[in-house]
N, C-alpha and C positions, 0 to 999 in steps of 0.2 A: 639171454642169447649169447652164443659164443663170440668171443672177441675177434677170432679169426674171420668169422663170417661178416661181422660188422665192419671190419677193416676192408674186406672185399667190396662191400657196399660203398664205403667212403671213397675208396679208390675209383670205383665206377663213376660216382658223381663227379669227382675232380677231373678224371682223365677222359671219360667217355661222354659224360653229361656236359660239363662246362668246357672240357678240353683246354685247360689252362695252359697258356704258353709261357715260356721262360721270360721272367721279368715283368709279367702282368700283375696288377693288383687284383684282389678278390674281395668282394663284399658278401658276407653271409648274413641273411636275415632269417631269424628263427624265434620260436617261443622258448620258454624256460623248461621244457619237458625232458630233454635228453642231453644234458651238458657233457656227459662222457662221450657220446657219439659226436657232438660238435667238436670236442677236443680231437677225436680221431680224424674228423674231416679237415680240420685246420692243419693237422700234421700232414695229411695226404696232399692238401693244396700246396704246402711248402715243398713236399717231395716232387710234386709235378712241375715245380719251377716258379711258383708265385714269389714275387718280391715282397709283398706285404698282404696280410689277411686281416680284415676288420670284421668283427662280429657285432651285429645289431640285434638286440633281444626285444621281443614284444611280450606283452602280458595283458590278457584280456581284462582282469579286474582293474588294472590301472587305466585302461582305455575307458571303462565305465565311469571311473571317478573323474577323469578329465572331461568327459561329455557332460556329466552331471553338474560340475562346478564352473566350467569355463563358459563364457558367452560365445555366441556364434562368431562374432567379430574376432575374438581372441583365437578360436579354433581355426578360423579361415586365414589368419595372417601368416604369410610366408616370410619369416625373418631374414634379415640380410645374410646371416651366417648359413641359413638353409639354402638361399640362392647361390651362395659361394660354393656350397657342397655340390649342388646340382651342376654348376658350371665346371667343377672339378671332374665330375663324372663325364660330362660332355668332352672335356679336354683329354682325359686319360682312358676312357672307355674300359673301366674295370670289369672283370667277369662278375656276374651276379648269380648267387646261389640262394634259393629260397627253400627252407625246410618247413613243410606244412605239418602241424600237429595239434592245432587248436580245437577246442570244444565246438562242434557244429552249432550248438545252442548257447555258446558262452556269452553272448551279448543280449540274451533274451531280456526284454524289459527296458532296454536302452532307448533313448529318445532318437529314433531313426530320422525323423524330420529335421532335427537339429544337425545331425551328421550330414544329411543331404544338402542342407543350406550351406554349411561350411565348405563342403567339397565343391559345390557349384561356384562359390566365391573364389576359392584358391586355384581351381583348375586353369583358368585363363593365364595365371602367372606360371604354373608348372608346365603347361602344355608346350611352350617353345623349347624347353629343355628336353622334354620327352620326344618331341619330333626330331630334334637334332641328333638324338641317339638311335633313332629307329633303324633296326636291322644292322647296326654297326658293331654290336658287341655280342659276346656269348653269354647265355644265361641258361639256368637249369632249375626246374622246380622238382623237388623230390619230397619224401615224407618220412617222418619218424613218429612213433606212437606217443600220444599224450594220454594221461591217465583218464581224463573225462571222455575223450574220444574213444578210447579202448572200451570203457565201461558202457558206452552207448551201443557199441557193436556186440559186446558180450556181457550183458547185464547180469547173467546168472553166475559169472565167474568172479573170484576174488580179484582185487585190483592188479596184483602182480601177475597172475595167470592171464588176465585179460590183455595186459600190455604185451606179454610174451606171444599170445595168439595173434595180436595185431602185427607184431614184428614178423611173425611167420608169413602172414598174408602179404605184407609189404615186400618182403624179400622174394617171395614166390612170384608175385605179379611183376616185379622189377627185373626178373630174370637174373637173379644173383645165384648163378649156378657154379659148377666147378670151374668154368671158364666164362665169366660174364662178358668179356670183350668179344669172344667168338659168338656167343649167343646173340649179342646186340648187332654184330655184323650181319648175321643171317637174318635177323628180324628186320633190319633196315632194308636189306635186299628185297625181301618179300613185299614190304610196304611200297618201296620205290617201283617195283615191277607192277603192282596193282595201279599205282598212280599213272604209270606210263600207258597202261591199257585205257584207263578212263580218259586220259588226255588225247588218246588217238581217236576217240569217238566223235569229237566235235560237238559237245553237248551244249544245247542252248537253254534247256530247262530240266529241272528235276521235279518229278511228281511223286509226292509221298502219299500213300494210301494205307489206312489201317482200319481194322474192324472195331477199334475203340472210338471212331469218329474222325480221326485225322484225315484230312483231305487238303493238301497244300501243294501249290505249284510255285517254284522259285526259279527266277531267271538268272542265267549265268553271264558273266562278263566275257565277251568274245576273246579277249587277250589273256584271260586268267587261266591258271592250270591247277590241278590237284597236287598237293604236296603231302608228305608223310615221313615219319621217322626223323632222322637227322637233317640238319639244315646247314647252310654255309653263310657266314656273315659277309657283309660288304668288304671286310678285311681279308676275305678268303679263308677263314678258319671254319672247319667243320665241327659241329657240336650237336648234342641231343637236348633240346630244350625241355622235354618232359620225360621223367622216369617215374612211372611207366608210360608207354604210349601204344595205342593200337589203331589210330585213326588215319584215314586219308581225307584231307580237308581242302577246301577252297573258300574264297570269299565271293559271295554272289553279287549280282548287280543291285546297287541301292535302288529302291523304288519298284522292284520287280518281285513281289510275293503276293499271292492271292489264296485265301482259304483259311482253314483253321487247323491247329495242331494241339495235341494233348500231351502234356508231360507224363513220363512214365516212371520218374523217380523224383524224390524231394530235391529241392534246390536250397543249398545253404548260402545265403546272401547276407552280408554284413552281420555275421554271427547269429542269424536266425533262420529257421527253416520255413520255406514256402512249399506247401504240399497240395497235391491233387489240383493242378491248375491247367488252364488252356489259354491260348493266345490266338486271336483272329486278326488276319492281315488284309488290308485293302490298299492297293497301289503301293505295296511294299511296306506299309506302316502298320504297326500294332495298334489297332483301333479299339480293341475290346479284350479285356482279360478277366478271368475268374479264377478263384482259388478257394479251397476249403479252409486253408489256414494262411494267414498273413496276406490276404488279397490287397490290402492298402499298401503294404511294403512292395508288392509286385507293381502296383500302379505308380508308386513313387520311383521305382527303378527305371521304368520306361519313360519317365518324364524328367530324368536328370539333365538332359540337354536334347537338342533337336535330333541328334543321331541315335539316341538311346532306344527309340522305338523301331529302328530299322535293323535288318539282319547284317551281321558282319562275318558270319562263318556258317558253312554247311559241312558237317563232318560225318563220315561213313565208318561205322564200327560194327562188326558182326556180333550177334548174341552168343557166339561160341568162342569169344575171346577169353584168355586166361582169367581176366578180372570177372567177367560175367560167370564163367564156370566155377569160380570160387564160391558162388552162391551168397556172397556178402553184399549188402548195401552199405557202402562206406560212409555215406553222408559227407563226402569230400569230393569236390568236382574233379580233382586230378585223377581219381580212380573211377568214379561213377561215369564220367564222360567217356572213359575208355572201356566201358562195359556195354555201351549202347550208342546208336546213332544220336547225334545231338546237333542243335543249332545254337548260335550265339547272337544275342542282341548287343548292338553297340559297334565298337571299332572293328574294322576289317583289317586284313593283312596286305600291305602293299607288296610284299615279296611274293604274293601269288600271281602277280602280273608278269608275264614273260618279258624279260629284258628290263625289269624294274630297276636294276643297277644303273641303267643309263637314263632314268627318268627321275624327276623330283617327286617328293611326296605329294605335292599338290597336283601334279600331273596324273599320278596314280588315282587320286581321289576324284579327279575330273572324269576318269574312265569308268568310275562306278564303285570304287572302294569306299565303304562307309567310314565316317569320322565321328568319334564320340569319346567322352571321358570314361565310359564304361566298356567292358567286354565281359559279358556274363553268359556262360554256357548253361544250357538246360537240356535234359535228356528226353528223347522222344522215341528211341528204339525199343523194340520188344519182339516177341516171337510172331506177332501178327502184322508186322510192318512190311509192306512192299514198296520198292522205289524203282521208278522207270526213268531212264534218260531219254529225253526227246532231242534228237540231233538236229543240226542246222539244215540237213536235207530232208527232215520230216520223218525220220525213222523213230520207232519206239523200241528201245533196247532194255531188257531187264538188268538192273544193277543189284537189287536185293529182292529175295523172296523169303517170306516168313522170317525176317530178321537176319538172314545170312546172305553172304555174297552169292550172286547168281552166275558167277563165272569163276 
């Protein structure tokens, strides 16, 4: 891939994605797949005004070794220096950039129950730091090709060509055009206009109906609103948390979901794929799940804590989005969630509450925002999905027809 195009992408992530402010610190978390691009990104972060850029690398084979050889107690322990680092993040609110590139099946065979137990033990220690930073800093998730990921998408191609093809797909769906900034400005306006229309309807419920068996009704929080595209932190800084993004989303009322929904794409969770699955809800809670592959992992996911079995997000994405029209199944949530309508189990978003900046996190949760240690998106959209909005005054208004916007 041409260096000039990759630099445009790096600049887009630094300036439009994270929107780094002069004097801010930046933390980049990534895998070992594209070190030259990471170098470009670090350079662009400094050019955007960053005071200091720290890169933290992950590597799936090492994660497998750690899980194999460490005890649950050792894995779960949050060392004092780790607490100090988390407190530093709370105090300084650095920009966070995440580059996804890992193998969707890279942790296949790992002891998932051991990981779950360790995460359940460490989360109560980490949670206060996470809550203290909620909505206060800029963050951006983007992607670069990993060799194993690229070969999963293009198994018939040699490794180098597969990586190049994945680069092309990432750059196209991320709107890295002749003028990426102008492209993202126009895209944000479209998403914001759609959210404004949805918010004008006074929606009390969304009813999902599909010829694949999906029949689900989800209740909305009266004070919540749809959001999409760029966002503004509590510090007043506009940023784009996902590159790419195509969704208009909100957080539903905890405890208000009835019916069954069928996933239409595989879910990569904890480095393994869950495929061909369904979730049935009663009184808002996932009470029954089935999957052709990794059903036990799905059951483990919804039992991570009390909130893991409740919905935290409803997101609307048409099947004619650029990601969907690429014809690719990415096996990466950042992309696949932006190819189809999706739901998320687990944590909801406090910033979907109108006037959330004048409320505490606990107050937002009391209004119906779900709280959990997980937030896992799964895709339910396809060409046969219809969605109706039931308004507060009893009207039924089409929102989606056959997988596309009805307005």
